[in-house]
C-alpha positions as CSV (number, residue, x, y, z in Angstrom):
1,M,5.0,-9.6,-1.4
2,K,2.2,-7.3,-0.4
3,V,0.0,-7.7,2.6
4,I,-2.6,-5.4,4.2
5,V,-2.1,-4.2,7.8
6,N,-5.0,-2.1,9.2
7,G,-6.1,-1.2,5.7
8,H,-2.6,-0.1,4.6
9,P,-0.6,-2.0,1.9
10,V,2.8,-3.1,3.3
11,Q,5.6,-4.6,1.2
12,I,7.4,-7.5,3.0
13,F,9.7,-10.3,1.9
14,R,8.4,-13.6,0.9
15,G,8.2,-15.9,3.9
16,A,7.7,-13.0,6.3
17,L,5.6,-13.6,9.4
18,A,2.8,-11.5,10.9
19,G,5.3,-9.8,13.3
20,D,7.5,-8.8,10.3
21,A,4.5,-7.2,8.6
22,I,3.7,-5.2,11.8
23,L,7.3,-4.0,12.0
24,A,7.2,-2.9,8.4
25,Y,3.9,-1.1,9.1
26,S,5.0,0.7,12.3
27,H,7.9,0.4,14.7
28,H,5.8,1.9,17.4
29,S,3.0,-0.6,16.9
30,F,5.6,-3.4,16.9
31,R,6.9,-2.3,20.3
32,R,3.3,-2.1,21.6
33,L,2.7,-5.7,20.3
34,L,5.9,-6.9,22.0
35,H,4.7,-5.3,25.3
36,G,1.3,-7.0,25.1
37,Q,-0.6,-3.8,24.4
38,L,-1.8,-4.9,20.9
39,T,-3.1,-8.1,19.4
40,I,-3.0,-9.3,15.8
41,Y,-6.2,-10.6,14.2
42,D,-6.8,-11.9,10.7
43,R,-9.5,-10.8,8.3
44,F,-12.0,-13.2,9.9
45,G,-11.4,-11.9,13.5
46,N,-9.2,-14.9,14.6
47,K,-6.4,-14.0,16.9
48,T,-3.0,-14.5,15.2
49,E,0.4,-14.9,16.8
50,P,3.4,-12.7,15.7
51,D,5.0,-15.9,14.3
52,G,2.0,-16.6,12.1
53,A,2.6,-17.3,8.4
54,L,1.4,-14.8,5.8
55,K,0.9,-15.1,2.0
56,E,0.4,-12.6,-0.8
57,G,-2.7,-10.6,-0.1
58,S,-3.1,-11.5,3.6
59,V,-5.1,-9.0,5.6
60,I,-4.3,-8.5,9.3
61,Y,-5.5,-6.0,11.9
62,L,-4.1,-4.7,15.2
63,K,-6.4,-4.1,18.1
64,K,-5.8,-3.1,21.7
65,T,-5.4,-6.1,23.9
66,K,-8.2,-6.8,26.2
67,N,-7.4,-7.4,29.9
68,D,-9.2,-10.7,29.9
69,E,-7.1,-12.3,27.1
């Protein structure tokens, strides 16, 4: 299935989680996510966990983690 990560289409397997999509998008970004430097948000600006479910056409964004989160 195809999802959008930071405006880029990414092909992932059906049943993949948000973390899987980030890994498919960028190994470097995935490492930064694991180290707490990046946070995942959905298209509505809601914070999403790496184990969050995705469906065909889902849109997620990575942003630098704020110190107060």
